[in-house]
Backbone bond lengths (Angstrom), bond angles and torsions (degrees), N, CA, C in turn:
res aa  C-N    CA-C-N  psi(-1)  N-CA   C-N-CA  omega(-1)  CA-C   N-CA-C  phi
1 M - - - 1.456 - - 1.523 110.01 -
2 K 1.324 115.73 136.46 1.450 120.12 -177.76 1.521 111.02 -62.68
3 E 1.339 116.38 133.33 1.457 120.97 -179.75 1.525 110.01 -71.00
4 F 1.330 115.53 139.53 1.462 120.31 -178.34 1.522 110.09 -78.52
5 N 1.327 115.73 134.92 1.456 121.36 179.02 1.523 109.64 -77.86
6 C 1.317 117.75 110.48 1.461 122.04 -175.81 1.525 113.10 -95.66
7 T 1.331 117.57 16.35 1.456 120.02 175.64 1.519 109.09 -56.41
8 P 1.330 119.49 130.30 1.466 120.55 -176.91 1.519 111.63 -53.64
9 K 1.309 115.14 127.57 1.454 122.09 176.57 1.516 107.49 -166.63
10 V 1.308 116.09 -178.00 1.464 121.31 177.60 1.524 108.49 -104.01
11 Y 1.319 115.86 129.49 1.454 121.98 175.60 1.529 108.57 -110.55
12 L 1.310 116.40 119.88 1.456 122.05 175.87 1.521 106.44 -94.66
13 V 1.336 116.45 109.87 1.462 121.31 -163.37 1.527 111.41 -121.65
14 G 1.344 115.57 132.57 1.455 121.49 171.18 1.514 110.07 -91.59
15 A 1.339 116.63 127.11 1.464 121.84 -174.64 1.519 113.41 -94.04
16 G 1.336 117.97 -2.65 1.452 120.31 -176.99 1.519 111.81 90.04
17 P 1.339 117.42 176.12 1.461 121.33 -168.67 1.522 116.44 -84.86
18 G 1.314 119.42 -8.58 1.460 119.83 -179.98 1.512 112.77 158.41
19 D 1.321 117.56 -58.48 1.460 121.30 177.13 1.528 108.72 -56.79
20 P 1.340 118.56 118.87 1.464 120.15 -175.92 1.521 113.94 -64.56
21 D 1.340 116.80 -15.87 1.461 119.20 176.93 1.527 111.93 -78.75
22 L 1.330 116.98 -13.81 1.467 120.78 -179.62 1.522 110.09 -91.23
23 I 1.302 116.19 58.59 1.464 121.99 178.73 1.517 107.62 -133.33
24 T 1.311 116.60 145.98 1.456 119.40 -176.28 1.534 110.99 -79.26
25 I 1.320 114.82 156.67 1.465 120.47 176.61 1.518 110.47 -60.86
26 K 1.332 116.68 -39.20 1.463 119.88 -179.18 1.523 111.15 -65.72
27 A 1.327 117.48 -38.00 1.462 120.45 176.92 1.523 110.72 -63.49
28 V 1.323 116.95 -41.62 1.468 121.70 178.36 1.528 110.41 -59.92
29 K 1.322 116.58 -42.42 1.471 120.17 -179.71 1.525 111.09 -64.96
30 A 1.309 116.63 -40.22 1.465 119.63 179.36 1.523 110.93 -65.43
31 I 1.335 116.94 -43.58 1.467 121.10 179.11 1.526 110.29 -61.17
32 A 1.327 116.66 -42.19 1.463 120.48 -179.20 1.518 112.32 -65.98
33 A 1.343 116.40 -28.33 1.466 120.64 -177.66 1.521 113.39 -89.17
34 A 1.343 118.00 -7.01 1.463 121.55 -170.80 1.525 112.91 -73.48
35 D 1.320 114.40 141.54 1.469 120.92 167.19 1.523 110.39 -87.16
36 I 1.326 115.38 -35.57 1.462 122.99 -178.44 1.531 108.23 -132.63
37 I 1.333 116.96 134.94 1.459 121.39 172.42 1.517 108.07 -120.87
38 L 1.319 115.80 121.87 1.467 121.92 173.71 1.525 106.42 -98.83
39 C 1.326 116.62 110.35 1.457 121.30 -163.07 1.525 112.10 -114.91
40 D 1.333 115.72 132.98 1.454 121.75 173.43 1.525 110.73 -77.45
41 R 1.349 115.75 167.69 1.463 120.92 178.04 1.519 111.81 -68.03
42 L 1.337 117.63 -37.62 1.466 120.69 -173.11 1.526 112.38 -87.67
43 V 1.307 115.04 49.01 1.464 123.00 174.82 1.520 107.25 -122.45
44 S 1.321 116.93 128.93 1.457 119.55 179.92 1.532 110.39 -57.32
45 P 1.320 118.27 124.81 1.474 119.69 177.85 1.520 112.16 -60.90
46 E 1.323 116.68 -23.73 1.463 120.14 -179.77 1.526 111.46 -67.71
47 I 1.326 117.30 -26.91 1.462 120.49 177.43 1.529 109.91 -63.21
48 L 1.324 116.57 -44.54 1.464 120.35 178.64 1.527 110.64 -68.37
49 E 1.331 115.66 -38.30 1.463 119.83 178.90 1.523 111.01 -61.13
50 R 1.316 116.02 -40.77 1.471 120.27 -175.97 1.524 113.15 -77.40
51 Y 1.336 116.53 -43.36 1.457 119.12 -160.80 1.524 115.80 -114.54
52 A 1.327 118.57 -21.51 1.459 118.95 -177.85 1.526 110.42 -75.00
53 N 1.318 115.97 141.50 1.461 121.89 176.82 1.527 109.93 -65.80
54 K 1.318 117.03 145.93 1.464 120.23 -176.88 1.522 112.46 -64.38
55 N 1.317 117.49 -19.10 1.467 120.76 178.91 1.519 113.16 -96.17
56 T 1.321 117.50 1.44 1.462 121.11 -178.82 1.522 110.17 -76.43
57 D 1.319 116.61 136.80 1.461 121.86 174.26 1.518 109.27 -90.95
58 I 1.322 115.72 133.86 1.457 121.73 -178.06 1.515 109.49 -118.19
59 I 1.311 115.75 127.41 1.463 121.49 179.71 1.518 108.17 -118.98
60 Y 1.325 117.02 124.81 1.456 121.11 177.92 1.524 110.14 -83.42
61 V 1.296 115.09 124.81 1.475 120.59 -179.19 1.538 108.81 -133.85
62 G 1.315 115.56 41.19 1.459 120.48 -175.27 1.510 113.55 -74.57
63 K 1.333 113.66 172.07 1.462 121.03 178.92 1.526 108.11 -125.75
64 E 1.317 115.68 124.36 1.456 123.12 176.31 1.524 107.12 -138.55
65 C 1.329 114.60 74.60 1.469 121.31 -169.05 1.518 112.44 -59.22
66 S 1.339 117.70 -35.30 1.457 120.09 -177.59 1.518 112.45 -63.44
67 K 1.351 116.82 -21.32 1.461 120.93 179.89 1.526 111.67 -110.73
68 N 1.343 115.98 12.51 1.465 121.30 -179.06 1.524 111.39 51.46
69 A 1.325 115.47 43.11 1.465 120.62 -176.40 1.519 111.36 -120.70
70 S 1.309 116.18 33.79 1.457 119.74 -174.91 1.522 111.98 -94.71
71 T 1.319 115.02 142.49 1.451 121.06 171.05 1.524 108.30 -83.08
72 P 1.323 119.46 126.69 1.471 120.63 179.47 1.526 110.97 -57.44
73 Q 1.326 116.28 141.09 1.458 119.95 -179.30 1.520 111.35 -60.61
74 S 1.319 116.93 -33.87 1.472 120.04 179.07 1.528 110.83 -62.37
75 R 1.336 116.58 -35.71 1.458 120.95 178.77 1.529 110.36 -69.46
76 I 1.333 116.80 -40.70 1.463 120.67 177.80 1.523 110.14 -61.84
77 N 1.327 116.17 -46.43 1.467 120.18 178.26 1.519 110.91 -56.93
78 A 1.333 115.49 -44.22 1.468 120.26 -177.54 1.527 111.30 -63.94
79 L 1.336 117.08 -39.24 1.463 120.30 179.52 1.529 111.47 -66.78
80 I 1.327 116.09 -42.16 1.463 119.55 177.77 1.523 110.39 -58.52
81 V 1.326 115.56 -49.05 1.461 121.02 -177.96 1.522 110.81 -64.75
82 E 1.330 116.38 -42.09 1.467 120.67 -178.01 1.519 111.68 -58.82
83 Y 1.339 116.70 -51.15 1.466 119.87 -176.03 1.527 112.23 -73.94
84 A 1.317 116.87 -37.22 1.460 119.22 178.34 1.520 111.21 -66.04
85 S 1.321 117.17 -34.89 1.466 121.80 179.18 1.520 111.76 -68.36
86 Q 1.335 116.82 -20.00 1.464 121.49 177.04 1.538 111.63 -84.77
87 G 1.345 116.43 2.65 1.458 120.58 -179.76 1.514 113.89 83.48
88 K 1.317 117.22 16.02 1.455 120.92 179.79 1.535 110.28 -88.39
89 T 1.310 115.23 152.49 1.460 120.63 172.63 1.528 107.69 -85.17
90 V 1.321 115.25 117.73 1.463 121.42 -174.08 1.518 109.63 -111.89
91 V 1.335 116.21 131.47 1.458 121.85 171.88 1.525 108.52 -111.91
92 R 1.314 115.23 121.58 1.474 121.01 171.73 1.524 105.88 -96.63
93 L 1.330 115.87 105.81 1.458 121.94 -169.43 1.529 110.55 -104.24
94 K 1.330 115.13 119.88 1.459 120.49 -177.78 1.522 110.35 -124.44
95 G 1.324 115.90 149.77 1.447 120.31 175.98 1.520 111.27 -67.52
96 G 1.333 115.88 152.17 1.455 120.22 179.03 1.510 111.62 69.79
97 D 1.328 115.52 -138.14 1.459 121.88 176.12 1.515 109.34 -100.78
98 I 1.300 116.79 147.01 1.453 122.52 -173.41 1.529 112.83 -66.18
99 S 1.341 117.28 -21.73 1.464 120.57 -172.14 1.525 114.25 -107.12
100 F 1.331 117.98 -0.96 1.465 120.24 -178.83 1.526 110.66 -96.88
101 F 1.312 116.29 110.38 1.463 122.87 176.25 1.524 112.34 50.17
102 S 1.303 114.76 48.61 1.465 120.72 174.10 1.521 107.73 -126.03
103 N 1.302 115.64 176.45 1.464 120.80 179.13 1.525 111.31 -98.50
104 V 1.325 115.41 34.86 1.463 118.57 -176.22 1.529 111.54 -61.96
105 L 1.327 118.32 -31.23 1.462 120.14 -179.50 1.524 110.95 -61.60
106 D 1.338 117.58 -41.64 1.465 120.63 177.19 1.525 111.20 -60.80
107 E 1.312 115.94 -39.75 1.455 120.30 -179.02 1.522 111.32 -71.54
108 L 1.323 116.46 -38.04 1.459 120.09 176.61 1.523 111.10 -63.43
109 K 1.318 116.91 -41.36 1.471 120.57 178.78 1.526 110.82 -62.63
110 A 1.335 116.43 -41.09 1.467 119.86 179.41 1.527 110.84 -64.78
111 L 1.319 116.86 -39.78 1.465 120.59 179.13 1.525 111.62 -66.04
112 K 1.323 116.54 -42.99 1.467 120.28 178.64 1.521 111.35 -65.43
113 E 1.325 116.15 -40.80 1.463 120.74 -179.15 1.525 110.92 -60.76
114 H 1.322 116.91 -34.95 1.464 120.89 -177.48 1.536 111.97 -100.21
115 H 1.344 116.78 11.33 1.469 122.64 174.78 1.528 112.07 56.52
116 L 1.340 115.35 42.65 1.458 121.08 179.35 1.522 110.09 -101.77
117 T 1.322 115.94 137.11 1.467 119.78 -179.50 1.526 109.99 -76.76
118 F 1.324 115.24 147.98 1.465 119.20 -177.09 1.520 109.71 -150.72
119 E 1.327 113.76 165.73 1.454 121.36 175.24 1.524 108.11 -143.43
120 I 1.319 116.78 141.27 1.464 122.05 178.47 1.523 108.51 -103.77
121 I 1.336 115.89 124.05 1.457 121.42 179.75 1.534 107.57 -116.13
122 P 1.323 117.54 109.53 1.465 119.71 -175.34 1.514 112.56 -71.04
123 G 1.329 115.20 162.41 1.461 121.22 175.75 1.514 110.19 -135.66
124 I 1.309 116.61 173.94 1.466 120.81 175.87 1.519 107.93 -72.86
125 T 1.328 116.23 120.50 1.457 119.02 -178.54 1.527 111.09 -75.98
126 A 1.325 115.89 160.82 1.466 121.05 -176.40 1.519 111.98 -58.51
127 A 1.324 117.37 -35.48 1.462 120.15 -176.96 1.525 111.71 -62.12
128 S 1.322 117.49 -49.32 1.461 119.64 -178.45 1.521 111.10 -71.88
129 G 1.328 117.32 -36.18 1.464 119.99 177.92 1.519 111.82 -66.15
130 A 1.329 116.79 -47.91 1.463 121.22 -178.22 1.518 110.92 -64.66
131 A 1.321 116.60 -44.63 1.461 120.06 -179.09 1.524 111.13 -63.24
132 A 1.332 117.23 -44.62 1.459 120.72 180.00 1.525 111.35 -61.40
133 Y 1.332 117.17 -44.63 1.460 121.39 -177.63 1.522 112.19 -75.56
134 A 1.331 116.94 -10.15 1.459 121.49 174.96 1.522 111.98 -100.61
135 G 1.336 117.15 -2.03 1.454 120.39 -177.85 1.516 112.55 68.93
136 I 1.326 116.77 33.36 1.468 122.23 -179.06 1.528 108.95 -117.73
137 P 1.318 119.08 104.71 1.470 119.47 172.67 1.528 109.34 -65.51
138 L 1.309 117.79 132.13 1.472 119.87 -178.64 1.522 111.64 -71.61
139 T 1.322 116.85 -30.93 1.466 121.36 169.87 1.518 107.37 -127.84
140 A 1.336 116.18 145.74 1.463 120.49 179.81 1.517 108.41 -160.62
141 R 1.308 115.61 138.29 1.461 120.52 -179.61 1.525 110.23 -55.91
142 G 1.323 116.86 127.33 1.454 121.88 -179.50 1.513 114.35 87.54
143 Y 1.336 116.94 -6.79 1.461 121.13 -178.91 1.529 111.83 -119.27
144 A 1.322 117.04 -53.64 1.464 121.25 178.85 1.517 108.77 -159.61
145 T 1.318 116.39 136.83 1.467 120.46 179.82 1.524 112.27 -104.16
146 S 1.328 117.10 -3.49 1.462 119.87 178.18 1.522 109.48 -154.20
147 V 1.314 115.85 165.32 1.461 121.52 -176.78 1.517 108.95 -136.74
148 R 1.312 116.14 145.54 1.471 121.37 177.06 1.534 109.10 -121.57
149 F 1.315 115.02 141.85 1.456 121.81 176.61 1.523 107.91 -108.05
150 L 1.341 116.14 122.66 1.453 120.63 -174.60 1.521 110.14 -135.46
151 T 1.330 114.97 177.12 1.455 120.70 171.94 1.517 108.75 -145.93
152 Y 1.326 115.93 152.71 1.463 121.21 -178.73 1.526 108.55 -142.10
153 Y 1.337 115.85 47.79 1.459 119.43 -178.31 1.520 112.36 -77.20
154 K 1.343 116.63 -15.61 1.463 120.67 170.24 1.521 107.87 -140.97
155 T 1.320 116.31 146.10 1.461 121.43 -166.10 1.516 113.73 -66.70
156 E 1.312 117.65 -26.91 1.464 119.95 -174.64 1.527 113.03 -88.61
157 I 1.315 117.57 6.72 1.461 119.49 -172.77 1.535 112.63 -72.56
158 L 1.350 117.41 -24.29 1.464 121.44 178.65 1.526 109.31 -117.86
159 S 1.325 116.64 136.54 1.465 121.51 -178.16 1.526 110.73 -76.39
160 D 1.333 116.27 161.59 1.467 120.87 178.45 1.527 111.04 -61.38
161 A 1.323 116.31 -38.70 1.467 119.97 179.85 1.525 110.65 -63.84
162 Y 1.315 116.45 -38.76 1.463 119.20 179.34 1.526 110.91 -69.12
163 W 1.333 116.70 -38.34 1.455 120.28 177.35 1.528 111.03 -58.96
164 K 1.329 116.40 -44.04 1.463 120.30 -179.86 1.525 111.16 -60.06
165 E 1.324 115.32 -38.89 1.465 119.74 178.72 1.527 110.87 -68.76
166 L 1.338 116.90 -38.16 1.464 120.59 178.66 1.524 111.27 -64.45
167 G 1.333 115.90 -35.67 1.454 120.08 -177.11 1.513 113.59 -62.36
168 T 1.321 117.91 -28.53 1.472 121.52 -179.39 1.526 112.48 -103.49
169 S 1.324 117.16 -4.37 1.464 120.49 -176.40 1.525 111.51 -71.22
170 E 1.342 115.40 143.94 1.460 121.56 174.30 1.526 111.14 -95.05
171 D 1.324 117.27 2.88 1.462 121.33 179.28 1.528 110.86 -67.13
172 T 1.317 115.66 151.92 1.457 119.98 165.61 1.524 107.59 -74.17
173 L 1.320 116.46 132.44 1.465 121.74 -179.09 1.523 108.97 -112.86
174 V 1.306 116.24 126.60 1.464 121.60 178.58 1.523 107.87 -117.14
175 F 1.333 116.03 121.12 1.457 121.51 -179.19 1.519 110.14 -107.77
176 Y 1.331 115.16 119.94 1.461 122.84 172.62 1.537 109.07 -89.79
177 M 1.335 116.04 154.11 1.472 122.89 168.92 1.528 111.85 50.17
178 S 1.313 117.68 42.56 1.462 119.97 -173.08 1.524 113.82 -125.06
179 K 1.327 118.26 7.41 1.454 119.30 -175.68 1.522 112.40 -65.18
180 G 1.311 117.49 -28.91 1.457 120.41 -179.52 1.518 113.67 -70.15
181 N 1.318 117.69 -20.55 1.461 122.41 179.56 1.526 111.70 -118.13
182 L 1.328 115.86 27.94 1.460 119.58 -171.34 1.527 112.86 -66.20
183 N 1.328 117.78 -41.21 1.463 119.75 178.72 1.524 111.09 -63.47
184 G 1.321 116.12 -39.77 1.460 119.96 176.62 1.517 111.91 -65.74
185 L 1.326 116.18 -36.30 1.464 121.32 177.59 1.528 110.51 -62.75
186 V 1.324 116.33 -45.53 1.465 120.78 178.12 1.519 110.69 -62.50
187 D 1.336 116.96 -42.42 1.469 120.93 178.98 1.526 111.39 -59.60
188 K 1.321 116.06 -37.86 1.463 120.15 178.70 1.523 110.55 -59.95
189 F 1.317 116.63 -46.47 1.458 120.34 -178.05 1.527 111.78 -71.30
190 L 1.319 116.91 -35.36 1.460 119.35 175.92 1.522 110.92 -62.86
191 A 1.320 116.32 -41.24 1.465 120.62 179.77 1.523 111.94 -66.18
192 L 1.326 116.00 -26.15 1.462 120.64 -179.50 1.531 112.21 -86.22
193 G 1.331 117.31 -0.65 1.451 120.41 178.78 1.512 113.46 70.92
194 T 1.316 116.53 46.61 1.457 121.65 -178.40 1.523 111.19 -59.07
195 S 1.317 117.60 137.99 1.462 122.12 -176.93 1.526 111.17 -63.86
196 E 1.340 115.71 152.25 1.457 121.35 -174.87 1.529 113.15 -66.48
197 D 1.328 117.88 -25.26 1.465 119.22 -178.19 1.526 112.97 -85.71
198 K 1.319 115.99 3.70 1.471 120.16 176.89 1.526 108.08 -97.02
199 K 1.326 117.53 122.69 1.457 123.16 -176.24 1.535 110.46 -113.97
200 I 1.326 114.31 169.92 1.463 120.58 177.86 1.528 108.93 -124.87
201 A 1.325 115.37 137.32 1.467 121.65 174.70 1.521 108.87 -123.17
202 V 1.323 116.14 137.02 1.463 121.98 172.14 1.519 106.68 -115.39
203 I 1.317 115.95 121.38 1.464 121.52 -175.82 1.526 108.19 -112.66
204 E 1.324 115.37 111.03 1.466 121.61 -179.79 1.529 110.60 -86.89
205 Q 1.327 116.21 138.79 1.465 122.99 170.68 1.529 111.27 45.84
206 A 1.313 115.39 51.38 1.462 121.96 -172.76 1.521 112.48 -56.39
207 T 1.302 116.52 139.90 1.461 128.51 176.23 1.527 113.40 69.21
208 T 1.329 117.82 6.68 1.464 121.27 177.94 1.529 109.47 -100.08
209 P 1.326 118.43 170.85 1.473 120.30 177.98 1.526 113.21 -63.25
210 Y 1.337 117.65 -14.44 1.461 121.41 -177.78 1.526 112.57 -107.61
211 Q 1.319 117.08 17.15 1.463 119.23 -179.76 1.529 111.02 -59.09
212 K 1.329 114.94 135.00 1.464 121.59 173.13 1.518 108.78 -136.32
213 I 1.321 115.16 146.37 1.461 120.84 -175.86 1.524 108.91 -126.70
214 Y 1.312 115.34 128.98 1.456 121.54 178.43 1.527 107.72 -121.58
215 T 1.334 117.04 127.19 1.454 120.56 178.15 1.526 109.52 -122.61
216 S 1.324 114.57 152.82 1.460 119.28 -178.07 1.521 109.68 -163.11
217 S 1.328 114.83 157.45 1.458 119.10 164.15 1.525 107.45 -75.43
218 F 1.298 116.84 162.21 1.460 119.46 177.40 1.527 110.73 -67.19
219 E 1.333 117.25 -37.17 1.457 121.35 -177.68 1.525 112.07 -63.69
220 D 1.339 117.22 -32.30 1.465 120.94 -176.77 1.516 113.72 -98.25
221 F 1.321 117.42 -1.96 1.464 119.75 -170.91 1.524 111.87 -60.76
222 H 1.335 117.96 -50.34 1.467 119.81 -174.81 1.521 111.52 -61.77
223 E 1.324 117.11 -37.59 1.461 120.57 179.94 1.523 111.47 -70.25
224 N 1.307 116.43 -41.95 1.467 120.21 -174.48 1.529 113.82 -85.79
225 L 1.334 116.63 -39.65 1.468 120.22 -170.21 1.529 114.20 -130.38
226 G 1.320 117.18 -1.69 1.459 120.24 -172.60 1.514 115.21 -61.08
227 K 1.329 117.28 -26.98 1.468 120.47 -177.39 1.528 112.73 -100.57
228 K 1.309 116.52 2.49 1.466 119.30 -177.23 1.524 111.05 -79.73
229 D 1.316 116.05 136.19 1.460 122.38 174.70 1.528 107.34 -96.40
230 F 1.314 116.02 98.35 1.454 120.40 -176.02 1.525 110.86 -71.26
231 V 1.322 114.79 144.39 1.465 121.70 -179.23 1.523 109.63 -73.68
232 S 1.315 116.16 141.84 1.467 121.73 175.89 1.527 109.87 -86.29
233 P 1.349 116.45 137.81 1.464 127.91 -1.73 1.528 111.59 -85.10
234 S 1.323 114.97 146.62 1.458 121.28 174.16 1.515 108.92 -127.27
235 L 1.303 116.06 135.93 1.458 121.97 -179.50 1.525 108.39 -113.59
236 V 1.333 116.52 142.52 1.454 122.16 -177.54 1.530 109.00 -112.27
237 V 1.329 116.35 128.07 1.457 122.09 175.89 1.531 107.97 -118.67
238 I 1.332 116.24 130.30 1.460 121.94 -178.80 1.524 108.67 -125.95
239 G 1.328 116.43 133.49 1.455 119.91 176.14 1.515 112.48 148.39
240 K 1.307 115.95 176.95 1.463 121.30 178.66 1.528 111.78 -64.27
241 V 1.329 116.53 -28.99 1.470 119.59 -176.87 1.525 112.49 -62.01
242 V 1.334 117.35 -22.34 1.469 120.33 -179.39 1.530 110.56 -60.83
243 T 1.325 117.12 -29.44 1.472 120.04 179.96 1.524 112.25 -64.83
244 L 1.331 117.55 -16.55 1.458 121.42 179.66 1.520 113.03 -78.17
245 H 1.334 116.82 -13.93 1.471 120.70 -176.42 1.528 111.74 -57.87
246 D 1.326 117.26 -46.62 1.467 119.89 -176.00 1.521 111.80 -61.26
247 E 1.314 117.09 -33.38 1.463 120.85 -177.37 1.525 112.82 -81.16
248 F 1.329 116.24 -34.97 1.467 119.00 -170.18 1.530 114.48 -117.31
249 S 1.306 117.22 8.44 1.466 119.59 175.56 1.531 109.72 -61.80
250 W 1.309 117.39 130.79 1.462 120.84 -175.19 1.529 113.14 -124.28
251 L 1.340 117.57 -16.55 1.462 120.35 -176.98 1.523 109.23 -89.76
252 E 1.327 116.84 127.27 1.457 120.68 -179.05 1.529 110.65 -66.36
253 T 1.333 115.49 140.84 1.463 120.89 177.20 1.522 109.13 -68.54
254 P 1.340 118.53 131.83 1.464 119.78 -177.90 1.522 111.88 -65.03
255 I 1.310 116.08 146.09 1.463 121.56 179.66 1.521 110.23 -77.75
256 Q 1.309 117.12 -34.80 1.456 120.88 -175.18 1.518 111.81 -108.50
257 E 1.324 114.74 156.60 1.451 121.69 175.47 1.533 108.14 -87.48
258 G 1.303 116.34 157.68 1.457 118.71 176.26 1.514 112.06 179.22
259 I 1.308 115.63 165.04 1.462 123.30 176.19 1.521 107.11 -113.68
260 Y 1.323 116.57 117.27 1.455 119.97 -176.12 1.521 111.83 -80.78
261 F 1.316 117.19 -44.77 1.466 120.99 -177.83 1.522 108.83 -94.89
262 K 1.314 116.14 102.81 1.451 121.52 -177.37 1.521 110.82 -77.76
263 S 1.325 114.88 153.69 1.460 120.10 173.14 1.521 108.48 -82.52
264 V 1.332 115.35 139.43 1.459 120.74 176.59 1.516 108.11 -130.38
265 T 1.322 115.60 167.46 1.453 120.33 179.88 1.518 109.46 -77.94
266 N 1.320 115.88 111.35 1.458 119.26 -178.91 1.515 111.26 -64.81
267 G 1.318 115.44 145.90 1.458 120.78 179.43 1.507 113.03 85.97
268 S 1.338 117.33 -9.07 1.453 120.60 179.00 1.517 110.02 -79.58
269 L 1.305 115.60 145.81 1.450 121.41 -177.93 1.518 109.10 -108.24
270 V 1.324 115.81 130.04 1.455 122.29 178.02 1.515 107.77 -114.21
271 S 1.318 116.49 123.06 1.458 119.57 -173.88 1.517 113.76 -93.99
272 N 1.307 118.63 -11.82 1.462 120.32 -177.79 1.517 110.37 -128.97
273 P 1.328 118.19 98.76 1.456 120.11 -178.05 1.519 114.56 -62.34
274 Q 1.321 118.21 -15.89 1.456 119.44 177.47 1.526 110.94 -66.15
275 N 1.328 117.96 -20.17 1.471 122.01 178.52 1.516 112.09 -102.64
276 I 1.323 116.97 14.43 1.453 120.73 -171.26 1.520 112.61 -64.48
277 L 1.331 117.26 -38.58 1.455 119.47 -177.09 1.527 110.55 -67.72
278 E 1.317 116.27 -40.53 1.465 120.20 177.72 1.517 110.01 -63.19
279 Y 1.312 116.96 -42.57 1.463 121.27 -177.49 1.531 110.87 -66.04
280 A 1.339 115.72 -34.81 1.458 119.63 -174.25 1.520 113.53 -76.31
281 V 1.324 117.51 -12.58 1.475 119.83 -178.10 1.527 109.57 -70.21
């Protein structure tokens, strides 16, 4: 196996969607080599328990906007630059893939501005992880030939012209960070006259022991699921492919309820990753 280059630098690393086994070998090597890990909330604590060195310092810099518990991006940038400038190996660890709906561009700009070396290590994004664990192919012959990744965390993010195009599209649509506007999202598609064979799936805590999947037609959504407060993170899949879930679902529904990604105090530094699970409770 190729030896990992431990020359001090910044590694921007995707940790995968939740299941700690869904992480790349290269990501594991970077985590093991890190002096400092700047960690988002949506990273399995078991990943740090397994792979982080006992002397590695871990700083939580997650974002949980609904609870006003977010670390400002400017602060995250400053921490990356501060530790990397000291010659430390820094891992910026994010859930899913590093480039899907994250602020990686801001971090890349900060690294370039300060002439710091970096490497991007991709991860399994939430869309592919959630779809796979729900038995929903994102593309499938006769169902969808392409897929789009979107977000609807604020209503003005998509133009009216784009909405009209989405309403007639046969693409599979995957919405990140949209559970807070889910009823409005459904209303948009209802107003556009979405075809009856197009369904919606909401996948809670995908790939974790608490994963749950809810599917519905658009016409029945408000009655069946409109009042439900879905657990974060929740991913939304829209399209004909959702109808395949009932046939190909393979993951057993959990017996117990639970929250996999715990809230922690952002900006706090943890010096012993062996105690990470206790700290995260």
